[in-house]
PQR file with spaces between the fields and no chain letter, atoms N, CA, C, O and H, PARSE charges and radii, in Angstrom:
ATOM       1  N    ALA     1      16.045   -5.443   -7.045 -0.4000 1.5000
ATOM       2  CA   ALA     1      15.382   -4.859   -8.561 -0.0000 2.0000
ATOM       3  C    ALA     1      15.047   -4.649   -9.905  0.5500 1.7000
ATOM       4  O    ALA     1      14.102   -4.374  -10.645 -0.5500 1.4000
ATOM       5  N    GLU     2      16.127   -4.879   -9.891 -0.4000 1.5000
ATOM       6  CA   GLU     2      16.846   -4.726  -10.858 -0.0000 2.0000
ATOM       7  C    GLU     2      16.678   -6.206  -12.360  0.5500 1.7000
ATOM       8  O    GLU     2      16.868   -6.114  -13.573 -0.5500 1.4000
ATOM       9  H    GLU     2      16.895   -5.103   -9.291  0.4000 1.0000
ATOM      10  N    ALA     3      16.178   -7.627  -11.327 -0.4000 1.5000
ATOM      11  CA   ALA     3      15.631   -8.608  -11.911 -0.0000 2.0000
ATOM      12  C    ALA     3      14.135   -8.254  -12.376  0.5500 1.7000
ATOM      13  O    ALA     3      13.690   -8.366  -13.519 -0.5500 1.4000
ATOM      14  H    ALA     3      16.023   -7.702  -10.342  0.4000 1.0000
ATOM      15  N    ALA     4      13.377   -7.745  -11.091 -0.4000 1.5000
ATOM      16  CA   ALA     4      11.518   -7.029  -11.425 -0.0000 2.0000
ATOM      17  C    ALA     4      12.120   -6.506  -12.634  0.5500 1.7000
ATOM      18  O    ALA     4      11.841   -7.114  -13.667 -0.5500 1.4000
ATOM      19  H    ALA     4      13.739   -7.653  -10.164  0.4000 1.0000
ATOM      20  N    HIS     5      12.946   -5.428  -12.724 -0.4000 1.5000
ATOM      21  CA   HIS     5      12.626   -5.049  -14.030 -0.0000 2.0000
ATOM      22  C    HIS     5      12.036   -5.733  -15.477  0.5500 1.7000
ATOM      23  O    HIS     5      10.927   -5.968  -15.957 -0.5500 1.4000
ATOM      24  H    HIS     5      13.173   -4.935  -11.884  0.4000 1.0000
ATOM      25  N    GLN     6      13.402   -5.902  -15.859 -0.4000 1.5000
ATOM      26  CA   GLN     6      14.338   -6.994  -16.121 -0.0000 2.0000
ATOM      27  C    GLN     6      12.826   -7.804  -17.013  0.5500 1.7000
ATOM      28  O    GLN     6      12.600   -7.889  -18.220 -0.5500 1.4000
ATOM      29  H    GLN     6      14.303   -5.712  -15.469  0.4000 1.0000
ATOM      30  N    ALA     7      11.897   -8.366  -15.643 -0.4000 1.5000
ATOM      31  CA   ALA     7      11.126   -9.448  -15.436 -0.0000 2.0000
ATOM      32  C    ALA     7       9.851   -8.910  -16.173  0.5500 1.7000
ATOM      33  O    ALA     7       9.300   -9.608  -17.024 -0.5500 1.4000
ATOM      34  H    ALA     7      12.081   -8.297  -14.663  0.4000 1.0000
ATOM      35  N    ARG     8       9.310   -7.461  -15.785 -0.4000 1.5000
ATOM      36  CA   ARG     8       8.653   -6.717  -16.860 -0.0000 2.0000
ATOM      37  C    ARG     8       8.425   -6.493  -17.932  0.5500 1.7000
ATOM      38  O    ARG     8       7.572   -6.832  -18.752 -0.5500 1.4000
ATOM      39  H    ARG     8       9.758   -6.894  -15.093  0.4000 1.0000
ATOM      40  N    GLN     9       9.634   -5.601  -17.886 -0.4000 1.5000
ATOM      41  CA   GLN     9       9.922   -5.526  -19.818 -0.0000 2.0000
ATOM      42  C    GLN     9       9.651   -6.170  -20.523  0.5500 1.7000
ATOM      43  O    GLN     9       8.950   -5.724  -21.432 -0.5500 1.4000
ATOM      44  H    GLN     9      10.327   -5.326  -17.219  0.4000 1.0000
ATOM      45  N    GLU    10      10.181   -8.166  -20.554 -0.4000 1.5000
ATOM      46  CA   GLU    10       9.868   -8.930  -21.063 -0.0000 2.0000
ATOM      47  C    GLU    10       8.025   -9.426  -20.797  0.5500 1.7000
ATOM      48  O    GLU    10       7.447   -9.691  -21.851 -0.5500 1.4000
ATOM      49  H    GLU    10      10.750   -8.529  -19.816  0.4000 1.0000
ATOM      50  N    ALA    11       7.216   -9.538  -19.575 -0.4000 1.5000
ATOM      51  CA   ALA    11       6.552   -9.648  -19.515 -0.0000 2.0000
ATOM      52  C    ALA    11       5.519   -8.173  -20.386  0.5500 1.7000
ATOM      53  O    ALA    11       4.353   -8.299  -20.010 -0.5500 1.4000
ATOM      54  H    ALA    11       7.685   -9.322  -18.718  0.4000 1.0000
ATOM      55  N    LEU    12       5.639   -7.124  -21.212 -0.4000 1.5000
ATOM      56  CA   LEU    12       5.792   -6.446  -21.440 -0.0000 2.0000
ATOM      57  C    LEU    12       5.265   -6.535  -23.364  0.5500 1.7000
ATOM      58  O    LEU    12       4.443   -6.056  -24.145 -0.5500 1.4000
ATOM      59  H    LEU    12       6.585   -7.023  -21.518  0.4000 1.0000
ATOM      60  N    ALA    13       6.323   -7.418  -23.317 -0.4000 1.5000
ATOM      61  CA   ALA    13       6.990   -7.874  -25.121 -0.0000 2.0000
ATOM      62  C    ALA    13       6.508   -8.796  -25.064  0.5500 1.7000
ATOM      63  O    ALA    13       5.868   -8.920  -26.108 -0.5500 1.4000
ATOM      64  H    ALA    13       6.990   -7.807  -22.682  0.4000 1.0000
ATOM      65  N    VAL    14       6.320  -10.027  -24.158 -0.4000 1.5000
ATOM      66  CA   VAL    14       5.092  -10.793  -24.530 -0.0000 2.0000
ATOM      67  C    VAL    14       3.701  -10.644  -24.930  0.5500 1.7000
ATOM      68  O    VAL    14       3.168  -11.107  -25.939 -0.5500 1.4000
ATOM      69  H    VAL    14       6.840   -9.927  -23.310  0.4000 1.0000
ATOM      70  N    GLU    15       3.129   -9.862  -23.909 -0.4000 1.5000
ATOM      71  CA   GLU    15       1.929   -8.940  -23.639 -0.0000 2.0000
ATOM      72  C    GLU    15       1.957   -8.750  -25.607  0.5500 1.7000
ATOM      73  O    GLU    15       1.514   -9.713  -26.234 -0.5500 1.4000
ATOM      74  H    GLU    15       3.562   -9.486  -23.090  0.4000 1.0000
ATOM      75  N    ALA    16       2.347   -7.827  -26.215 -0.4000 1.5000
ATOM      76  CA   ALA    16       2.572   -6.704  -27.664 -0.0000 2.0000
ATOM      77  C    ALA    16       2.093   -8.000  -28.096  0.5500 1.7000
ATOM      78  O    ALA    16       1.068   -8.236  -28.734 -0.5500 1.4000
ATOM      79  H    ALA    16       2.706   -7.045  -25.706  0.4000 1.0000
ATOM      80  N    ALA    17       2.851   -8.704  -27.723 -0.4000 1.5000
ATOM      81  CA   ALA    17       3.744  -10.212  -28.974 -0.0000 2.0000
ATOM      82  C    ALA    17       2.018  -10.811  -28.746  0.5500 1.7000
ATOM      83  O    ALA    17       1.758  -11.090  -29.917 -0.5500 1.4000
ATOM      84  H    ALA    17       3.684   -8.512  -27.205  0.4000 1.0000
ATOM      85  N    LEU    18       1.450  -10.965  -28.389 -0.4000 1.5000
ATOM      86  CA   LEU    18       0.355  -11.897  -27.658 -0.0000 2.0000
ATOM      87  C    LEU    18      -0.787  -11.644  -28.908  0.5500 1.7000
ATOM      88  O    LEU    18      -1.114  -12.188  -29.963 -0.5500 1.4000
ATOM      89  H    LEU    18       1.661  -10.738  -27.438  0.4000 1.0000
ATOM      90  N    HIS    19      -1.182  -10.440  -28.077 -0.4000 1.5000
ATOM      91  CA   HIS    19      -2.589   -9.420  -28.829 -0.0000 2.0000
ATOM      92  C    HIS    19      -2.301   -9.009  -29.904  0.5500 1.7000
ATOM      93  O    HIS    19      -3.185   -8.423  -30.530 -0.5500 1.4000
ATOM      94  H    HIS    19      -0.917   -9.997  -27.220  0.4000 1.0000
ATOM      95  N    ALA    20      -0.887   -9.174  -30.541 -0.4000 1.5000
ATOM      96  CA   ALA    20      -0.103   -8.943  -32.099 -0.0000 2.0000
ATOM      97  C    ALA    20      -1.146  -10.042  -33.110  0.5500 1.7000
ATOM      98  O    ALA    20      -1.825   -9.871  -34.123 -0.5500 1.4000
ATOM      99  H    ALA    20      -0.169   -9.650  -30.033  0.4000 1.0000
ATOM     100  N    ASN    21      -0.743  -11.606  -31.922 -0.4000 1.5000
ATOM     101  CA   ASN    21      -0.722  -12.956  -32.873 -0.0000 2.0000
ATOM     102  C    ASN    21      -2.374  -13.270  -32.751  0.5500 1.7000
ATOM     103  O    ASN    21      -3.029  -12.479  -32.072 -0.5500 1.4000
ATOM     104  H    ASN    21      -0.192  -11.745  -31.099  0.4000 1.0000
ATOM     105  N    ASP    22      -2.883  -14.107  -33.223 -0.4000 1.5000
ATOM     106  CA   ASP    22      -3.957  -14.753  -33.132 -0.0000 2.0000
ATOM     107  C    ASP    22      -4.601  -16.466  -33.286  0.5500 1.7000
ATOM     108  O    ASP    22      -5.660  -17.080  -33.157 -0.5500 1.4000
ATOM     109  H    ASP    22      -2.351  -14.749  -33.774  0.4000 1.0000
ATOM     110  N    ASP    23      -2.773  -16.764  -33.746 -0.4000 1.5000
ATOM     111  CA   ASP    23      -2.407  -18.765  -33.897 -0.0000 2.0000
ATOM     112  C    ASP    23      -2.516  -18.981  -32.691  0.5500 1.7000
ATOM     113  O    ASP    23      -1.328  -18.861  -32.393 -0.5500 1.4000
ATOM     114  H    ASP    23      -1.913  -16.265  -33.851  0.4000 1.0000
ATOM     115  N    GLU    24      -3.083  -19.237  -31.635 -0.4000 1.5000
ATOM     116  CA   GLU    24      -2.646  -19.705  -30.406 -0.0000 2.0000
ATOM     117  C    GLU    24      -1.645  -20.827  -30.172  0.5500 1.7000
ATOM     118  O    GLU    24      -0.778  -20.418  -29.400 -0.5500 1.4000
ATOM     119  H    GLU    24      -4.048  -19.335  -31.877  0.4000 1.0000
ATOM     120  N    THR    25      -1.536  -21.475  -30.363 -0.4000 1.5000
ATOM     121  CA   THR    25       0.004  -22.608  -30.844 -0.0000 2.0000
ATOM     122  C    THR    25       0.851  -20.755  -30.935  0.5500 1.7000
ATOM     123  O    THR    25       0.910  -19.939  -30.015 -0.5500 1.4000
ATOM     124  H    THR    25      -2.241  -21.807  -30.989  0.4000 1.0000
ATOM     125  N    SER    26       1.158  -20.669  -31.755 -0.4000 1.5000
ATOM     126  CA   SER    26       1.969  -19.426  -31.516 -0.0000 2.0000
ATOM     127  C    SER    26       2.065  -18.786  -29.896  0.5500 1.7000
ATOM     128  O    SER    26       3.140  -18.673  -29.305 -0.5500 1.4000
ATOM     129  H    SER    26       1.110  -21.332  -32.502  0.4000 1.0000
ATOM     130  N    ARG    27       0.883  -18.438  -29.374 -0.4000 1.5000
ATOM     131  CA   ARG    27       0.845  -18.308  -28.085 -0.0000 2.0000
ATOM     132  C    ARG    27       1.152  -18.185  -26.511  0.5500 1.7000
ATOM     133  O    ARG    27       1.313  -17.425  -25.555 -0.5500 1.4000
ATOM     134  H    ARG    27       0.010  -18.530  -29.854  0.4000 1.0000
ATOM     135  N    ILE    28       1.096  -19.896  -27.105 -0.4000 1.5000
ATOM     136  CA   ILE    28       0.632  -21.300  -26.032 -0.0000 2.0000
ATOM     137  C    ILE    28       2.903  -21.247  -25.923  0.5500 1.7000
ATOM     138  O    ILE    28       3.475  -21.645  -24.908 -0.5500 1.4000
ATOM     139  H    ILE    28       0.965  -20.513  -27.882  0.4000 1.0000
ATOM     140  N    ARG    29       3.596  -20.761  -27.015 -0.4000 1.5000
ATOM     141  CA   ARG    29       5.126  -20.578  -26.692 -0.0000 2.0000
ATOM     142  C    ARG    29       5.362  -19.712  -26.549  0.5500 1.7000
ATOM     143  O    ARG    29       6.245  -19.583  -25.701 -0.5500 1.4000
ATOM     144  H    ARG    29       3.132  -20.438  -27.839  0.4000 1.0000
ATOM     145  N    LEU    30       4.872  -18.511  -27.145 -0.4000 1.5000
ATOM     146  CA   LEU    30       4.987  -17.486  -26.408 -0.0000 2.0000
ATOM     147  C    LEU    30       4.997  -17.341  -25.304  0.5500 1.7000
ATOM     148  O    LEU    30       5.705  -16.424  -24.888 -0.5500 1.4000
ATOM     149  H    LEU    30       4.155  -18.616  -27.833  0.4000 1.0000
ATOM     150  N    LEU    31       4.268  -18.118  -24.366 -0.4000 1.5000
ATOM     151  CA   LEU    31       4.296  -18.006  -22.495 -0.0000 2.0000
ATOM     152  C    LEU    31       5.389  -18.886  -22.589  0.5500 1.7000
ATOM     153  O    LEU    31       6.418  -18.392  -22.129 -0.5500 1.4000
ATOM     154  H    LEU    31       3.693  -18.863  -24.704  0.4000 1.0000
ATOM     155  N    MET    32       5.548  -20.416  -23.184 -0.4000 1.5000
ATOM     156  CA   MET    32       6.292  -20.920  -22.827 -0.0000 2.0000
ATOM     157  C    MET    32       7.443  -20.230  -22.884  0.5500 1.7000
ATOM     158  O    MET    32       8.098  -20.919  -22.102 -0.5500 1.4000
ATOM     159  H    MET    32       4.712  -20.818  -23.558  0.4000 1.0000
ATOM     160  N    GLU    33       8.120  -19.444  -23.204 -0.4000 1.5000
ATOM     161  CA   GLU    33       8.688  -19.658  -23.765 -0.0000 2.0000
ATOM     162  C    GLU    33       9.684  -18.188  -22.856  0.5500 1.7000
ATOM     163  O    GLU    33      10.857  -17.909  -23.105 -0.5500 1.4000
ATOM     164  H    GLU    33       7.588  -18.884  -23.840  0.4000 1.0000
ATOM     165  N    LEU    34       8.877  -17.539  -21.922 -0.4000 1.5000
ATOM     166  CA   LEU    34       9.145  -16.958  -20.868 -0.0000 2.0000
ATOM     167  C    LEU    34       8.894  -17.369  -19.842  0.5500 1.7000
ATOM     168  O    LEU    34       8.677  -16.910  -18.721 -0.5500 1.4000
ATOM     169  H    LEU    34       7.924  -17.765  -21.720  0.4000 1.0000
ATOM     170  N    ASP    35       8.932  -18.229  -20.266 -0.4000 1.5000
ATOM     171  CA   ASP    35       8.727  -19.093  -18.253 -0.0000 2.0000
ATOM     172  C    ASP    35       9.679  -19.548  -18.434  0.5500 1.7000
ATOM     173  O    ASP    35      10.154  -19.778  -17.322 -0.5500 1.4000
ATOM     174  H    ASP    35       9.107  -18.603  -21.177  0.4000 1.0000
ATOM     175  N    ARG    36      10.346  -19.864  -19.186 -0.4000 1.5000
ATOM     176  CA   ARG    36      11.397  -20.999  -19.498 -0.0000 2.0000
ATOM     177  C    ARG    36      12.376  -19.936  -19.261  0.5500 1.7000
ATOM     178  O    ARG    36      13.459  -20.463  -19.007 -0.5500 1.4000
ATOM     179  H    ARG    36       9.960  -19.677  -20.090  0.4000 1.0000
ATOM     180  N    ARG    37      12.450  -18.580  -19.237 -0.4000 1.5000
ATOM     181  CA   ARG    37      13.418  -17.420  -19.721 -0.0000 2.0000
ATOM     182  C    ARG    37      13.547  -17.275  -17.979  0.5500 1.7000
ATOM     183  O    ARG    37      14.603  -17.317  -17.348 -0.5500 1.4000
ATOM     184  H    ARG    37      11.570  -18.152  -19.444  0.4000 1.0000
ATOM     185  N    LEU    38      12.244  -17.106  -17.444 -0.4000 1.5000
ATOM     186  CA   LEU    38      12.595  -16.689  -16.047 -0.0000 2.0000
ATOM     187  C    LEU    38      12.723  -18.051  -15.595  0.5500 1.7000
ATOM     188  O    LEU    38      13.559  -18.477  -16.392 -0.5500 1.4000
ATOM     189  H    LEU    38      11.386  -17.072  -17.957  0.4000 1.0000
ATOM     190  N    LYS    39      12.612  -18.418  -15.302 -0.4000 1.5000
ATOM     191  CA   LYS    39      13.080  -19.793  -15.004 -0.0000 2.0000
ATOM     192  C    LYS    39      14.782  -20.233  -14.487  0.5500 1.7000
ATOM     193  O    LYS    39      15.297  -20.692  -13.467 -0.5500 1.4000
ATOM     194  H    LYS    39      11.933  -18.072  -14.655  0.4000 1.0000
ATOM     195  N    ALA    40      15.345  -19.695  -16.121 -0.4000 1.5000
ATOM     196  CA   ALA    40      16.005  -20.406  -15.843 -0.0000 2.0000
ATOM     197  C    ALA    40      17.147  -19.158  -15.190  0.5500 1.7000
ATOM     198  O    ALA    40      18.161  -19.632  -14.679 -0.5500 1.4000
ATOM     199  H    ALA    40      14.926  -19.322  -16.949  0.4000 1.0000
ATOM     200  N    ASN    41      17.021  -17.642  -15.191 -0.4000 1.5000
ATOM     201  CA   ASN    41      17.480  -16.475  -14.503 -0.0000 2.0000
ATOM     202  C    ASN    41      16.549  -16.711  -12.942  0.5500 1.7000
ATOM     203  O    ASN    41      16.431  -15.754  -12.177 -0.5500 1.4000
ATOM     204  H    ASN    41      16.197  -17.257  -15.606  0.4000 1.0000
ATOM     205  N    LYS    42      16.029  -17.862  -12.657 -0.4000 1.5000
ATOM     206  CA   LYS    42      15.429  -17.458  -11.310 -0.0000 2.0000
ATOM     207  C    LYS    42      14.780  -16.480  -10.493  0.5500 1.7000
ATOM     208  O    LYS    42      14.993  -15.866   -9.447 -0.5500 1.4000
ATOM     209  H    LYS    42      16.124  -18.640  -13.279  0.4000 1.0000
ATOM     210  N    VAL    43      13.700  -16.601  -11.587 -0.4000 1.5000
ATOM     211  CA   VAL    43      12.779  -15.617  -11.276 -0.0000 2.0000
ATOM     212  C    VAL    43      11.702  -16.033  -11.039  0.5500 1.7000
ATOM     213  O    VAL    43      11.016  -15.964  -12.059 -0.5500 1.4000
ATOM     214  H    VAL    43      13.527  -17.100  -12.437  0.4000 1.0000
ATOM     215  N    ASN    44      10.828  -16.702   -9.683 -0.4000 1.5000
ATOM     216  CA   ASN    44       9.571  -16.528   -9.520 -0.0000 2.0000
ATOM     217  C    ASN    44       8.856  -15.204   -8.651  0.5500 1.7000
ATOM     218  O    ASN    44       9.001  -14.344   -7.782 -0.5500 1.4000
ATOM     219  H    ASN    44      11.385  -16.757   -8.855  0.4000 1.0000
ATOM     220  N    PRO    45       8.054  -15.764   -9.570 -0.5600 1.5000
ATOM     221  CA   PRO    45       6.671  -14.391   -9.120  0.2800 2.0000
ATOM     222  C    PRO    45       6.433  -15.424   -7.205  0.5500 1.7000
ATOM     223  O    PRO    45       6.358  -14.862   -6.113 -0.5500 1.4000
ATOM     224  N    GLY    46       6.401  -16.301   -7.353 -0.4000 1.5000
ATOM     225  CA   GLY    46       5.322  -16.928   -6.320 -0.0000 2.0000
ATOM     226  C    GLY    46       4.354  -16.742   -5.843  0.5500 1.7000
ATOM     227  O    GLY    46       3.688  -17.268   -6.734 -0.5500 1.4000
ATOM     228  H    GLY    46       6.462  -16.758   -8.240  0.4000 1.0000
ATOM     229  N    THR    47       3.258  -16.253   -4.785 -0.4000 1.5000
ATOM     230  CA   THR    47       1.604  -16.573   -4.847 -0.0000 2.0000
ATOM     231  C    THR    47       1.397  -15.308   -5.422  0.5500 1.7000
ATOM     232  O    THR    47       0.364  -15.384   -6.086 -0.5500 1.4000
ATOM     233  H    THR    47       3.799  -15.825   -4.061  0.4000 1.0000
ATOM     234  N    SER    48       1.836  -14.287   -5.481 -0.4000 1.5000
ATOM     235  CA   SER    48       1.122  -13.574   -6.626 -0.0000 2.0000
ATOM     236  C    SER    48       1.152  -13.782   -7.621  0.5500 1.7000
ATOM     237  O    SER    48       0.041  -13.600   -8.118 -0.5500 1.4000
ATOM     238  H    SER    48       2.676  -14.226   -4.941  0.4000 1.0000
ATOM     239  N    ALA    49       2.137  -14.225   -8.571 -0.4000 1.5000
ATOM     240  CA   ALA    49       0.833  -14.830   -9.691 -0.0000 2.0000
ATOM     241  C    ALA    49       0.471  -15.797   -9.611  0.5500 1.7000
ATOM     242  O    ALA    49      -0.401  -16.175  -10.393 -0.5500 1.4000
ATOM     243  H    ALA    49       3.040  -14.373   -8.167  0.4000 1.0000
ATOM     244  N    ASP    50       0.980  -16.641   -8.621 -0.4000 1.5000
ATOM     245  CA   ASP    50      -0.482  -18.036   -8.260 -0.0000 2.0000
ATOM     246  C    ASP    50      -1.896  -17.024   -8.834  0.5500 1.7000
ATOM     247  O    ASP    50      -2.378  -17.017   -9.966 -0.5500 1.4000
ATOM     248  H    ASP    50       1.689  -16.334   -7.986  0.4000 1.0000
ATOM     249  N    LEU    51      -2.270  -16.321   -7.779 -0.4000 1.5000
ATOM     250  CA   LEU    51      -3.646  -14.754   -7.872 -0.0000 2.0000
ATOM     251  C    LEU    51      -3.958  -14.879   -8.755  0.5500 1.7000
ATOM     252  O    LEU    51      -4.984  -15.382   -9.215 -0.5500 1.4000
ATOM     253  H    LEU    51      -1.879  -16.326   -6.858  0.4000 1.0000
ATOM     254  N    THR    52      -2.517  -14.120   -9.471 -0.4000 1.5000
ATOM     255  CA   THR    52      -3.622  -13.513  -10.946 -0.0000 2.0000
ATOM     256  C    THR    52      -3.169  -14.430  -11.971  0.5500 1.7000
ATOM     257  O    THR    52      -2.567  -13.769  -12.818 -0.5500 1.4000
ATOM     258  H    THR    52      -1.685  -13.711   -9.097  0.4000 1.0000
ATOM     259  N    VAL    53      -3.192  -15.630  -12.264 -0.4000 1.5000
ATOM     260  CA   VAL    53      -3.193  -16.318  -13.074 -0.0000 2.0000
ATOM     261  C    VAL    53      -4.928  -17.234  -12.704  0.5500 1.7000
ATOM     262  O    VAL    53      -5.968  -17.138  -13.356 -0.5500 1.4000
ATOM     263  H    VAL    53      -3.681  -16.167  -11.577  0.4000 1.0000
ATOM     264  N    ALA    54      -4.711  -17.905  -11.689 -0.4000 1.5000
ATOM     265  CA   ALA    54      -6.255  -17.825  -10.955 -0.0000 2.0000
ATOM     266  C    ALA    54      -7.073  -17.267  -11.585  0.5500 1.7000
ATOM     267  O    ALA    54      -7.977  -17.890  -12.141 -0.5500 1.4000
ATOM     268  H    ALA    54      -3.866  -17.983  -11.160  0.4000 1.0000
ATOM     269  N    THR    55      -6.892  -15.297  -11.684 -0.4000 1.5000
ATOM     270  CA   THR    55      -8.021  -14.143  -11.453 -0.0000 2.0000
ATOM     271  C    THR    55      -8.551  -14.411  -13.020  0.5500 1.7000
ATOM     272  O    THR    55      -9.697  -14.705  -13.360 -0.5500 1.4000
ATOM     273  H    THR    55      -6.158  -14.791  -11.232  0.4000 1.0000
ATOM     274  N    LEU    56      -7.058  -14.170  -14.099 -0.4000 1.5000
ATOM     275  CA   LEU    56      -7.622  -14.249  -15.169 -0.0000 2.0000
ATOM     276  C    LEU    56      -8.068  -15.493  -16.225  0.5500 1.7000
ATOM     277  O    LEU    56      -8.288  -15.446  -17.435 -0.5500 1.4000
ATOM     278  H    LEU    56      -6.128  -13.931  -13.822  0.4000 1.0000
ATOM     279  N    LEU    57      -8.123  -16.839  -15.098 -0.4000 1.5000
ATOM     280  CA   LEU    57      -9.044  -17.631  -15.339 -0.0000 2.0000
ATOM     281  C    LEU    57      -9.893  -17.836  -15.468  0.5500 1.7000
ATOM     282  O    LEU    57     -10.498  -18.533  -16.282 -0.5500 1.4000
ATOM     283  H    LEU    57      -7.945  -16.877  -14.115  0.4000 1.0000
ATOM     284  N    VAL    58     -10.258  -17.003  -14.316 -0.4000 1.5000
ATOM     285  CA   VAL    58     -11.995  -17.394  -13.929 -0.0000 2.0000
ATOM     286  C    VAL    58     -12.173  -16.175  -14.503  0.5500 1.7000
ATOM     287  O    VAL    58     -11.505  -15.547  -13.682 -0.5500 1.4000
ATOM     288  H    VAL    58      -9.767  -16.436  -13.654  0.4000 1.0000
ATOM     289  N    HIS    59     -12.569  -15.300  -15.311 -0.4000 1.5000
ATOM     290  CA   HIS    59     -12.305  -13.504  -15.397 -0.0000 2.0000
ATOM     291  C    HIS    59     -13.036  -14.387  -17.695  0.5500 1.7000
ATOM     292  O    HIS    59     -14.042  -14.191  -18.377 -0.5500 1.4000
ATOM     293  H    HIS    59     -13.112  -15.810  -15.978  0.4000 1.0000
ATOM     294  N    THR    60     -11.260  -15.571  -17.965 -0.4000 1.5000
ATOM     295  CA   THR    60     -11.765  -15.486  -19.118 -0.0000 2.0000
ATOM     296  C    THR    60     -12.845  -17.000  -19.104  0.5500 1.7000
ATOM     297  O    THR    60     -13.431  -17.391  -20.113 -0.5500 1.4000
ATOM     298  H    THR    60     -10.442  -15.730  -17.411  0.4000 1.0000
ATOM     299  N    LEU    61     -12.879  -17.286  -18.539 -0.4000 1.5000
ATOM     300  CA   LEU    61     -13.986  -18.904  -18.115 -0.0000 2.0000
ATOM     301  C    LEU    61     -15.125  -18.008  -18.617  0.5500 1.7000
ATOM     302  O    LEU    61     -15.717  -18.120  -19.691 -0.5500 1.4000
ATOM     303  H    LEU    61     -12.403  -16.969  -17.719  0.4000 1.0000
ATOM     304  N    GLY    62     -15.473  -16.442  -16.954 -0.4000 1.5000
ATOM     305  CA   GLY    62     -16.980  -16.021  -17.300 -0.0000 2.0000
ATOM     306  C    GLY    62     -16.732  -15.812  -18.956  0.5500 1.7000
ATOM     307  O    GLY    62     -17.353  -16.644  -19.618 -0.5500 1.4000
ATOM     308  H    GLY    62     -14.992  -16.351  -16.082  0.4000 1.0000
ATOM     309  N    VAL    63     -16.130  -15.086  -19.555 -0.4000 1.5000
ATOM     310  CA   VAL    63     -16.579  -14.079  -20.712 -0.0000 2.0000
ATOM     311  C    VAL    63     -16.578  -15.806  -21.415  0.5500 1.7000
ATOM     312  O    VAL    63     -17.709  -16.288  -21.473 -0.5500 1.4000
ATOM     313  H    VAL    63     -15.625  -14.410  -19.017  0.4000 1.0000
ATOM     314  N    GLN    64     -15.691  -16.514  -21.811 -0.4000 1.5000
ATOM     315  CA   GLN    64     -16.154  -17.618  -22.816 -0.0000 2.0000
ATOM     316  C    GLN    64     -17.777  -18.486  -22.491  0.5500 1.7000
ATOM     317  O    GLN    64     -18.287  -19.373  -23.175 -0.5500 1.4000
ATOM     318  H    GLN    64     -14.772  -16.123  -21.764  0.4000 1.0000
ATOM     319  N    LEU    65     -18.229  -17.946  -21.402 -0.4000 1.5000
ATOM     320  CA   LEU    65     -19.486  -18.766  -21.552 -0.0000 2.0000
ATOM     321  C    LEU    65     -20.490  -18.062  -20.847  0.5500 1.7000
ATOM     322  O    LEU    65     -21.184  -18.636  -20.008 -0.5500 1.4000
ATOM     323  H    LEU    65     -17.815  -17.225  -20.846  0.4000 1.0000
ATOM     324  N    ALA    66     -20.626  -16.824  -21.129 -0.4000 1.5000
ATOM     325  CA   ALA    66     -21.669  -15.721  -20.941 -0.0000 2.0000
ATOM     326  C    ALA    66     -22.094  -15.982  -22.215  0.5500 1.7000
ATOM     327  O    ALA    66     -23.025  -15.339  -22.699 -0.5500 1.4000
ATOM     328  H    ALA    66     -20.062  -16.358  -21.810  0.4000 1.0000
């Protein structure tokens, strides 16, 4: 439960940083750093994360292509 709480707190901080940053390269770096930290701590969100990312991708593409 503590690992999940820590991962959630880190994700919320990254989300706030993403909203405050318009530079695509910096945003990708923020996400990659979060990914590295999660992997280093052996945190694997599994299938739920895969479905979440796929959903966000489809939504983003729909918005951009509309």
